[in-house]
Backbone as CSV, one residue per row, in Angstrom:
resi,resn,N_x,N_y,N_z,CA_x,CA_y,CA_z,C_x,C_y,C_z
1,MET,85.451,161.779,197.591,84.821,160.216,197.176,86.569,159.866,195.604
2,PRO,86.994,158.551,196.559,88.204,157.971,195.489,87.059,157.087,193.975
3,ILE,87.761,156.968,193.209,86.764,156.119,191.658,88.057,156.024,191.218
4,TYR,87.647,154.068,190.728,89.240,153.451,190.268,88.473,152.656,189.903
5,VAL,88.885,152.039,188.549,88.998,150.788,188.004,90.229,150.073,188.499
6,ASN,90.025,148.679,188.417,90.935,148.380,189.834,91.677,147.053,188.151
7,ARG,92.550,146.199,188.703,92.753,145.083,187.738,91.617,144.095,187.226
8,GLU,91.240,143.556,187.918,90.176,142.942,187.671,88.933,143.864,186.713
9,GLY,89.137,144.734,186.104,87.944,145.346,185.934,87.167,145.888,186.595
10,GLY,86.615,146.141,187.918,85.662,146.121,188.896,86.015,147.678,188.862
11,LEU,84.970,148.646,189.437,84.593,149.883,189.290,84.264,149.943,190.994
12,HIS,84.946,150.917,191.530,85.022,151.189,193.404,84.589,152.325,193.101
13,HIS,83.532,152.854,193.839,83.575,153.915,194.504,83.131,154.385,195.725
14,ASP,83.082,154.882,196.576,83.035,154.715,197.673,80.892,155.294,198.077
15,HIS,80.583,155.726,197.475,78.724,156.034,197.422,78.336,154.558,197.759
16,GLY,79.002,153.210,196.491,78.527,152.376,196.364,77.091,152.135,195.249
17,GLN,76.536,151.593,196.543,74.679,151.364,196.471,73.889,152.968,196.151
18,HIS,74.283,153.206,196.803,73.719,155.184,196.972,74.118,155.535,195.649
19,PHE,75.166,155.186,194.279,75.869,155.885,193.591,74.126,156.524,192.620
20,ALA,73.275,157.405,192.636,72.174,157.480,191.522,72.108,158.398,191.267
21,LEU,71.376,159.281,189.891,71.017,160.282,189.486,69.976,160.270,188.306
22,THR,69.409,161.485,188.404,68.168,161.661,187.754,68.467,160.900,186.077
23,CYS,67.775,159.575,185.622,67.920,159.167,184.661,67.347,159.994,183.141
24,PRO,68.406,160.039,182.345,67.634,160.969,181.047,66.403,160.131,180.525
25,ALA,66.310,159.070,180.392,65.569,158.005,179.794,64.417,158.110,180.310
26,CYS,63.861,157.933,181.801,62.556,158.298,182.917,62.311,158.907,183.496
27,GLY,63.734,160.030,183.694,63.427,160.949,184.450,63.147,160.511,186.163
28,VAL,63.610,159.765,186.378,63.335,159.628,187.683,64.469,159.789,188.562
29,PHE,65.194,159.902,189.418,66.178,160.076,190.207,66.485,158.630,190.998
30,SER,67.212,157.784,190.079,67.099,156.230,190.584,68.770,156.073,190.804
31,HIS,69.041,155.176,191.608,70.517,154.311,191.976,70.596,154.163,190.306
32,MET,72.380,153.769,190.383,72.709,152.929,189.017,73.815,152.623,188.844
33,SER,73.411,151.167,188.826,74.892,150.428,188.533,75.866,149.929,187.092
34,PRO,76.513,150.174,187.446,77.475,150.038,186.732,77.572,148.858,185.655
35,THR,77.700,148.587,184.328,77.214,147.401,183.404,78.375,146.861,182.686
36,ALA,79.111,148.305,181.879,80.524,148.244,180.949,81.165,149.374,181.386
37,VAL,82.320,148.509,182.156,83.534,149.669,182.902,84.700,149.176,181.846
38,PRO,85.594,150.164,181.044,87.274,149.637,180.764,87.860,149.017,181.271
39,ALA,88.269,148.253,180.333,89.487,147.227,180.814,90.452,147.953,181.455
40,PHE,90.832,147.575,182.636,91.905,148.067,182.939,93.041,148.348,182.216
41,GLU,93.494,146.789,181.137,94.408,146.321,180.736,94.759,147.769,179.381
42,GLU,93.938,148.334,178.731,93.281,148.790,177.608,93.740,150.463,178.281
43,LEU,93.057,150.689,179.417,92.932,151.942,179.691,94.316,152.058,179.997
44,SER,95.633,150.982,180.909,97.146,151.637,181.155,98.276,151.453,180.071
45,ARG,96.814,150.765,179.149,97.860,150.525,177.318,97.322,151.852,176.859
46,HIS,96.860,152.570,176.987,96.589,153.407,175.976,96.483,155.359,177.236
47,LYS,96.249,154.811,178.040,96.123,155.994,179.020,95.630,157.438,178.127
48,PRO,93.804,156.977,178.437,93.857,158.647,177.633,93.027,159.296,179.164
49,PRO,92.854,160.646,178.720,92.628,161.806,179.308,92.067,161.803,180.148
50,GLU,90.639,160.468,179.372,88.917,160.739,180.190,88.986,159.064,179.616
51,THR,87.162,158.546,180.371,87.419,157.545,179.524,85.369,157.530,179.867
52,GLY,85.021,156.277,179.040,83.544,156.314,179.434,83.140,155.321,179.952
53,LEU,81.833,155.082,180.913,81.453,154.464,181.196,79.170,153.790,181.227
54,VAL,78.910,152.673,181.211,77.924,152.707,181.431,76.828,151.600,182.463
55,PHE,76.201,152.775,183.127,75.069,152.347,184.001,74.353,151.846,183.367
56,ARG,73.253,150.872,184.312,72.315,151.053,184.240,71.169,151.573,185.104
57,CYS,69.966,152.301,184.800,69.123,152.834,185.548,68.693,151.215,186.513
58,ASP,68.318,151.480,187.376,67.480,149.989,188.455,66.092,150.941,188.535
59,ASN,65.700,151.791,187.835,64.159,152.147,187.363,63.781,152.030,186.636
60,CYS,64.254,151.713,185.290,63.988,151.705,184.237,64.548,150.745,183.473
61,ASN,66.159,150.662,183.409,66.728,149.900,183.028,67.534,150.561,181.504
62,ALA,67.442,151.159,181.513,67.794,152.042,180.335,69.451,151.994,180.406
63,PRO,70.700,151.757,179.779,71.286,152.356,179.847,72.074,154.086,179.748
64,VAL,72.567,154.038,180.715,73.053,155.698,181.071,74.731,155.766,181.062
65,PHE,75.086,156.606,180.129,76.178,156.729,179.636,76.689,158.113,180.759
66,LEU,78.276,158.248,181.117,79.101,158.782,181.911,80.485,158.865,181.203
67,ARG,80.966,160.149,181.585,82.508,160.478,181.231,83.356,160.790,182.316
68,PHE,84.315,160.076,182.150,85.344,160.777,183.463,86.151,161.029,183.125
69,PRO,87.317,162.255,183.357,88.371,162.493,182.952,89.479,161.278,184.530
70,VAL,90.102,160.522,183.778,91.520,160.408,184.256,91.883,161.196,185.678
71,LYS,92.269,160.563,186.411,93.384,161.480,187.632,94.695,160.935,187.524
72,ALA,94.531,159.404,187.468,95.741,159.203,187.566,96.000,157.388,187.374
73,TYR,97.753,156.602,186.245,97.636,155.783,186.291,98.194,155.277,186.867
74,THR,97.881,154.087,187.894,99.260,153.253,189.361,99.290,152.093,188.314
75,GLU,99.859,151.547,189.091,100.538,149.876,188.791,98.913,148.639,189.018
76,ASP,98.050,149.001,189.835,97.197,148.354,190.256,95.728,148.867,190.317
77,HIS,95.510,150.138,189.658,94.644,150.726,189.410,94.640,152.686,188.545
78,VAL,93.060,152.314,188.245,92.691,154.030,186.838,92.335,154.787,187.798
79,GLU,92.540,155.538,188.744,91.958,156.446,189.353,90.921,157.925,188.328
80,LEU,89.674,157.192,188.470,88.425,158.155,188.068,89.009,159.846,188.860
81,SER,88.383,160.740,188.223,87.224,162.470,188.372,86.349,162.014,188.645
82,SER,85.313,162.545,190.410,84.471,162.499,190.646,84.321,163.540,189.813
83,ASN,84.453,164.054,189.169,83.875,165.056,187.903,83.062,164.777,187.103
84,PHE,82.308,163.724,186.566,82.130,163.008,185.315,80.701,164.153,184.748
85,ALA,81.058,163.639,183.567,79.594,164.353,182.568,78.822,163.455,182.185
86,GLU,77.614,164.128,182.066,76.402,163.288,181.438,76.300,163.483,180.318
87,VAL,76.678,162.409,179.402,76.432,162.642,177.620,75.285,163.029,177.110
88,GLU,74.508,162.191,178.312,72.906,162.179,177.042,72.400,162.693,178.720
89,ARG,71.627,164.751,178.678,70.960,164.792,180.443,69.325,164.572,180.173
90,PRO,68.866,164.519,181.332,67.396,164.661,181.330,66.778,165.199,180.832
91,LYS,65.244,164.934,179.587,65.094,165.984,179.054,64.140,166.959,180.631
92,GLU,64.459,168.417,179.752,63.842,169.474,180.305,62.337,169.491,179.813
93,HIS,61.424,169.852,180.534,60.094,170.436,180.955,59.355,171.451,180.653
94,PHE,59.131,172.179,179.389,58.038,174.037,180.077,57.075,173.451,178.734
95,ASP,56.149,174.566,180.311,54.839,174.914,179.494,54.810,175.366,178.210
96,PHE,54.174,174.967,176.843,54.709,175.922,175.602,53.369,176.471,175.507
97,THR,52.281,175.994,176.457,50.955,176.196,175.840,50.125,177.896,175.447
98,TYR,51.280,178.771,176.158,51.754,180.227,176.088,51.968,181.065,174.817
99,LEU,53.327,180.349,174.958,54.086,181.002,173.599,53.599,180.363,172.256
100,PRO,54.426,182.018,170.977,54.069,181.911,170.289,54.399,180.886,169.443
101,GLU,54.119,180.218,168.143,55.058,179.119,167.699,55.640,179.075,167.315
102,GLU,55.981,180.323,166.796,57.871,180.468,166.409,58.760,180.437,167.657
103,LEU,57.952,180.958,168.269,59.414,180.931,169.834,59.011,179.338,170.639
104,GLU,57.911,179.038,170.367,58.199,177.574,170.917,58.963,176.459,170.015
105,ALA,59.139,176.567,169.370,60.099,176.106,168.160,61.785,176.872,168.449
106,LEU,62.115,177.237,168.873,63.144,178.001,169.201,63.518,177.433,170.687
107,PHE,62.665,177.770,171.713,62.821,177.365,172.868,63.098,175.617,172.618
108,ARG,62.104,175.066,172.466,62.075,173.606,172.239,63.349,173.273,171.959
109,GLU,64.332,174.059,170.762,65.844,173.494,170.324,66.485,173.835,170.942
110,ALA,66.217,175.011,172.211,67.102,175.026,172.990,67.172,174.092,174.238
111,LEU,66.167,173.433,174.911,66.495,172.514,175.681,67.131,171.085,174.938
112,GLU,66.127,170.969,174.066,67.190,169.771,172.639,68.594,170.148,172.732
113,CYS,69.228,171.402,173.188,70.953,171.124,173.066,71.362,170.917,174.332
114,TYR,70.354,171.515,174.940,70.851,171.386,176.970,70.713,169.912,177.808
115,SER,69.912,168.993,176.604,69.686,167.877,177.478,71.459,166.999,176.312
116,MET,70.726,167.526,175.369,72.608,166.080,174.252,73.842,167.257,174.716
117,ASN,73.861,168.110,175.918,75.567,168.823,176.612,76.019,169.778,175.696
118,ALA,75.155,170.213,174.585,75.524,171.002,173.413,75.744,172.200,173.825
119,LEU,76.209,172.769,175.139,75.845,173.684,175.978,76.516,174.749,174.874
120,ASN,76.733,175.000,173.873,77.422,176.232,173.081,76.072,176.314,172.193
121,ALA,75.827,175.578,171.604,74.493,175.257,171.084,73.489,175.820,171.355
122,PHE,73.122,175.117,172.626,71.824,176.330,173.915,72.129,177.325,173.553
123,ALA,73.372,177.920,174.137,73.499,179.076,174.761,73.290,179.776,172.899
124,SER,73.394,179.627,171.858,73.127,180.322,170.909,71.258,180.150,170.696
125,MET,71.017,178.962,170.844,69.742,178.978,170.446,68.935,179.917,171.602
126,CYS,70.038,180.318,172.679,69.070,181.502,174.250,69.107,182.814,173.416
127,ARG,69.929,183.107,172.856,70.277,184.305,171.859,68.877,184.359,170.789
128,ARG,68.605,183.514,170.362,67.631,183.369,168.614,66.601,183.024,169.791
129,THR,66.429,182.400,170.903,65.212,182.901,171.432,65.112,184.123,172.424
130,ALA,65.700,185.177,172.700,65.568,186.172,173.805,65.238,187.100,172.397
131,GLN,66.200,186.864,171.586,66.192,188.238,170.035,64.436,188.246,169.199
132,PHE,63.763,187.359,169.521,62.600,186.961,169.092,61.830,187.511,170.154
133,VAL,61.660,187.209,171.807,60.973,188.154,172.217,61.096,189.505,172.865
134,PHE,62.481,189.663,172.347,62.346,191.054,172.685,62.055,191.797,171.194
135,ARG,62.039,191.437,169.724,60.597,192.215,168.499,59.591,191.473,169.306
136,ASP,59.197,190.973,169.560,57.388,190.562,169.702,57.059,191.437,170.795
137,LEU,57.930,191.397,172.290,57.881,192.619,173.052,58.347,194.302,172.405
138,GLY,58.533,194.131,172.087,59.028,196.017,171.497,60.440,196.917,172.611
139,GLU,60.902,197.289,172.694,62.007,197.888,172.936,61.326,198.161,174.801
140,THR,60.582,198.369,175.351,59.423,198.843,176.565,59.885,197.208,177.274
141,GLY,59.743,195.857,176.036,60.425,194.525,176.374,60.891,194.249,177.521
142,LYS,62.032,194.695,176.340,63.348,194.604,176.342,63.590,195.209,177.613
143,ILE,63.502,196.062,177.496,63.855,196.916,178.833,63.419,196.387,180.032
144,ARG,62.590,195.932,180.380,61.502,194.907,181.207,62.558,193.987,181.494
145,ILE,63.063,193.258,180.498,62.910,192.045,180.728,64.985,192.300,181.224
146,PHE,65.094,192.778,180.970,66.753,192.979,181.601,66.288,193.156,182.974
147,GLU,65.452,194.162,183.576,65.148,194.964,185.038,65.288,193.353,185.975
148,GLN,63.878,192.728,184.930,63.467,191.100,185.782,64.567,190.616,185.509
149,CYS,65.967,190.365,184.424,67.298,189.909,185.226,67.797,190.315,186.455
150,ASN,68.163,191.042,186.433,69.046,191.998,187.381,68.184,191.971,189.067
151,GLU,66.755,191.380,189.062,65.968,191.423,189.993,66.599,189.259,190.002
152,ILE,66.230,188.485,188.866,66.928,187.321,189.737,68.137,186.730,189.610
153,ARG,69.519,187.906,189.155,70.195,187.547,189.808,70.432,188.540,191.602
154,ILE,69.914,189.261,192.054,69.794,188.944,193.369,69.243,188.681,194.188
155,LEU,67.468,187.611,193.574,66.954,186.741,194.356,68.209,185.806,194.355
156,ALA,68.528,184.976,192.760,69.276,183.885,193.417,70.481,184.399,193.401
157,GLU,71.295,185.445,194.495,72.575,185.567,194.144,73.604,185.081,193.191
158,VAL,73.282,185.113,191.752,74.423,185.092,191.600,75.468,185.973,191.180
159,GLU,76.193,184.756,191.210,77.940,185.614,191.319,78.069,186.652,189.876
160,GLY,78.967,187.371,189.738,79.212,188.734,188.886,79.118,187.987,187.554
161,THR,80.230,187.138,187.955,80.916,186.230,186.162,79.648,185.169,185.851
162,THR,79.379,184.718,186.547,78.222,183.586,185.877,77.103,184.863,185.107
163,PHE,76.409,185.593,186.114,76.011,187.019,185.603,76.522,187.822,184.044
164,ASN,78.189,187.798,184.515,78.183,188.599,182.893,77.641,187.836,182.457
165,THR,77.998,187.001,181.729,78.448,185.689,180.659,76.201,185.392,180.279
166,VAL,75.651,185.206,181.361,73.960,185.317,181.026,74.213,186.382,180.189
167,ARG,74.651,188.139,180.655,73.603,189.248,180.392,74.868,189.369,179.059
168,ARG,75.610,188.993,178.214,76.254,188.981,177.526,75.622,187.543,176.160
169,VAL,74.891,186.723,176.407,74.340,185.806,175.840,73.222,186.467,175.084
170,LEU,72.582,186.950,175.975,71.213,187.667,175.881,71.014,188.818,175.612
171,PHE,71.874,189.776,175.780,71.495,191.345,175.725,72.654,191.883,174.336
172,ASP,74.074,191.349,174.346,74.832,191.835,173.618,75.320,191.635,172.363
173,THR,73.212,191.349,171.705,74.149,190.669,170.487,74.485,191.608,169.194
174,ASP,74.523,193.059,169.870,75.156,193.773,168.594,76.900,193.242,169.222
175,ALA,77.329,193.174,169.795,79.017,193.209,170.203,79.400,191.939,169.242
176,VAL,79.488,192.676,167.748,80.540,191.444,166.416,81.708,191.498,166.906
177,LYS,82.036,192.304,167.923,83.712,191.928,167.950,83.971,190.598,168.826
178,GLU,83.133,191.309,170.023,83.489,189.964,171.147,82.521,188.629,170.419
179,GLY,82.267,188.584,170.265,81.184,187.014,169.233,79.960,186.669,171.034
180,MET,79.991,185.358,170.700,78.871,184.871,171.639,80.333,184.361,173.019
181,PRO,80.280,184.881,173.907,81.025,183.948,174.896,80.437,182.142,175.076
182,ALA,81.473,181.958,175.524,81.242,180.073,175.619,81.029,180.066,177.353
183,VAL,80.045,178.881,176.833,79.317,179.059,178.826,79.943,177.618,178.999
184,THR,80.321,177.216,180.573,80.278,176.145,181.391,79.195,175.757,181.017
185,PRO,79.616,173.846,182.384,78.392,173.827,182.182,77.202,174.352,183.207
186,VAL,78.020,175.127,184.544,77.179,175.880,185.132,76.793,176.903,184.539
187,GLU,77.583,177.510,183.963,77.051,178.790,183.645,75.458,178.432,181.979
188,ALA,75.664,177.285,181.450,74.472,177.046,181.314,73.445,176.623,182.038
189,GLY,73.495,175.971,183.132,72.007,175.846,184.304,71.599,176.797,184.299
190,VAL,72.207,177.927,185.308,72.189,179.083,185.157,70.989,179.552,183.893
191,LEU,72.009,180.039,182.960,70.729,180.544,181.705,69.888,179.683,181.358
192,LEU,69.437,179.017,181.583,68.673,177.747,181.344,67.486,178.563,182.294
193,GLU,68.058,178.632,183.701,66.752,178.883,184.777,66.821,180.744,184.454
194,PHE,67.153,181.700,183.836,66.876,183.187,183.572,65.893,182.288,182.394
195,MET,66.355,181.715,181.576,64.815,181.817,180.537,63.255,181.307,180.489
196,ARG,64.038,180.108,182.250,62.661,179.497,182.257,61.730,180.668,183.058
197,ASP,62.117,181.672,183.785,61.843,183.058,184.146,61.502,184.041,183.500
198,ILE,62.024,184.132,182.014,62.346,185.458,181.337,61.009,184.728,180.620
199,LEU,59.908,183.933,180.155,59.978,182.986,179.550,58.105,183.388,180.151
200,TYR,57.933,182.525,181.251,57.224,182.443,181.746,56.359,183.945,182.505
201,GLU,57.529,184.700,182.902,56.603,186.252,183.262,56.672,186.830,181.486
202,SER,56.844,186.598,180.361,56.455,187.530,179.980,55.320,186.551,179.120
203,TYR,54.976,185.315,178.901,54.133,184.929,177.892,52.692,183.587,179.000
204,VAL,53.631,183.070,179.736,52.789,181.680,180.734,52.088,182.656,181.956
205,ARG,52.563,183.841,182.294,51.847,184.302,183.963,50.722,184.954,182.804
206,LYS,51.343,185.714,181.901,50.106,186.322,181.343,48.909,185.384,180.467
207,GLY,49.256,184.739,180.214,48.333,183.568,179.745,47.615,182.519,180.529
208,ARG,48.151,182.793,181.734,47.453,181.937,182.812,46.342,183.186,183.303
209,LEU,46.655,183.884,183.665,45.331,185.144,184.016,44.968,185.021,182.899
210,GLN,44.526,185.599,181.977,43.802,186.141,180.992,43.109,184.811,180.798
211,GLN,43.532,183.202,180.951,42.375,182.045,181.125,42.035,182.163,182.008
212,ALA,42.514,182.453,183.234,41.223,182.732,184.569,40.354,183.178,184.760
213,MET,41.032,184.552,184.345,39.591,186.082,183.793,38.683,185.363,183.154
214,MET,38.698,185.101,181.713,38.169,184.724,181.245,36.949,183.621,181.788
215,MET,37.518,182.915,182.661,36.758,181.306,183.318,35.500,181.796,183.976
216,ARG,36.585,182.333,184.796,35.871,183.519,186.391,34.313,184.375,185.325
217,ARG,34.576,184.607,184.505,33.477,185.851,183.658,32.675,184.420,183.409
218,TYR,33.143,183.711,182.579,32.303,182.426,182.354,31.360,181.799,183.106
219,VAL,31.690,181.901,184.547,30.905,180.929,185.280,30.227,182.492,185.661
220,ALA,30.633,183.172,186.267,29.600,184.033,187.156,28.483,184.579,185.778
221,GLU,28.509,184.770,184.443,27.517,184.501,183.666,26.486,183.609,183.581
222,GLN,27.603,182.772,183.615,26.380,181.549,183.717,25.506,181.237,184.624
223,ALA,26.341,181.336,186.426,25.592,180.976,187.066,23.685,182.631,187.109
224,ASP,24.252,183.729,186.765,23.357,184.756,186.588,23.210,185.669,185.239
225,PRO,22.889,184.722,184.771,22.545,185.382,183.246,22.058,186.357,183.013
226,PRO,22.209,187.416,181.625,21.159,188.865,181.807,19.998,188.551,181.580
227,GLY,18.719,189.435,182.171,17.381,188.598,182.215,16.699,188.004,183.356
228,SER,17.843,186.989,183.662,17.214,186.558,184.716,16.442,187.684,185.731
229,THR,15.862,186.637,186.916,15.110,186.978,188.014,15.885,187.420,188.836
230,ASP,16.645,187.088,189.199,17.832,187.626,190.202,18.626,189.158,189.278
231,CYS,18.835,188.541,188.446,19.611,189.858,187.936,18.223,191.208,187.932
232,LEU,17.098,190.465,187.034,15.991,192.046,187.491,16.021,192.619,188.713
233,ARG,15.707,191.477,190.032,15.880,192.433,190.792,16.629,193.314,191.678
234,ARG,18.109,192.716,190.853,18.811,193.479,191.510,19.024,195.230,190.761
235,ASN,18.895,194.696,189.542,18.302,195.942,189.269,17.221,196.754,189.592
236,GLY,16.312,196.343,189.601,15.254,197.079,189.782,15.646,197.740,190.862
237,SER,15.952,196.999,192.323,16.546,197.124,193.484,17.681,199.004,193.597
238,ASP,18.840,199.113,192.186,19.381,199.941,191.763,18.292,200.764,191.855
239,GLY,17.505,200.629,191.149,16.676,202.136,190.980,15.540,202.524,192.113
C-alpha cells in the first residue's frame, strides 16, 4: 500500500476512504480523515527518518495521531511506510471487580502504559502485577499459572521467541544479570493477552462462580424457606 505526501501537501494512500482504525477516544472502529499533513517542502529540506500525521475520527471528530517512518525522498513525493505507530492506543478494559485493591492498581497502571504505547513500562508493570499474584496465590498458584501459560502458548500457537519473552517478563524475576527483556509491539500485545487470561482464571472466574453460587443458594432458600409447609412435608415424608 503506497503512502506518500505529494508536492501539493496532499496525502495519498490506496485505502482512501477505507482507511480505518479503532479510535482511542471513542473506541469505535471508524474511518479516519487526514487533517494535518506535513509540508512536502519541510520534509524534503530536513529529511527526518519519520514524521507525524493527524487524522480525524469520523465517528467522534477526535484527533488521532500516527507516526510514519519515511521510506524514500523523491523529487515529487515523500513515500511513507505503511507500518505506522499509533501515538495513543485505544483504552484497554478489564473487569476489576474481583481483583484485590493493590492488584487492581498495578494492572490498571499496566493498561495505561499499554494505551500510551509505553511498551517496556507496560512489561515492567506486568512483572510487578505477576509478582503480586504469585505472592497472593503462593508457590502452588505460581506453578499452576506457569502451566496455564504453556496451555495458552499451545492453544494460541504462540511462536517460541515471543513466548520466551513473555516467560522471561513474568517468571524470570531472579535473573538479575539478564534483566528485563525489551518487548516489541507484537510481544507486548501477546503479553497483554497472557495477563488477561491469568487474572481472569485466578480471580475473575472464581469470583463470578462464587457470586453465582451464592445467588443460586439465596434464591433457593427464599423459594423454600426452612419451616415452610413444603419443606416440612418433604421432611416428614423422608422420615
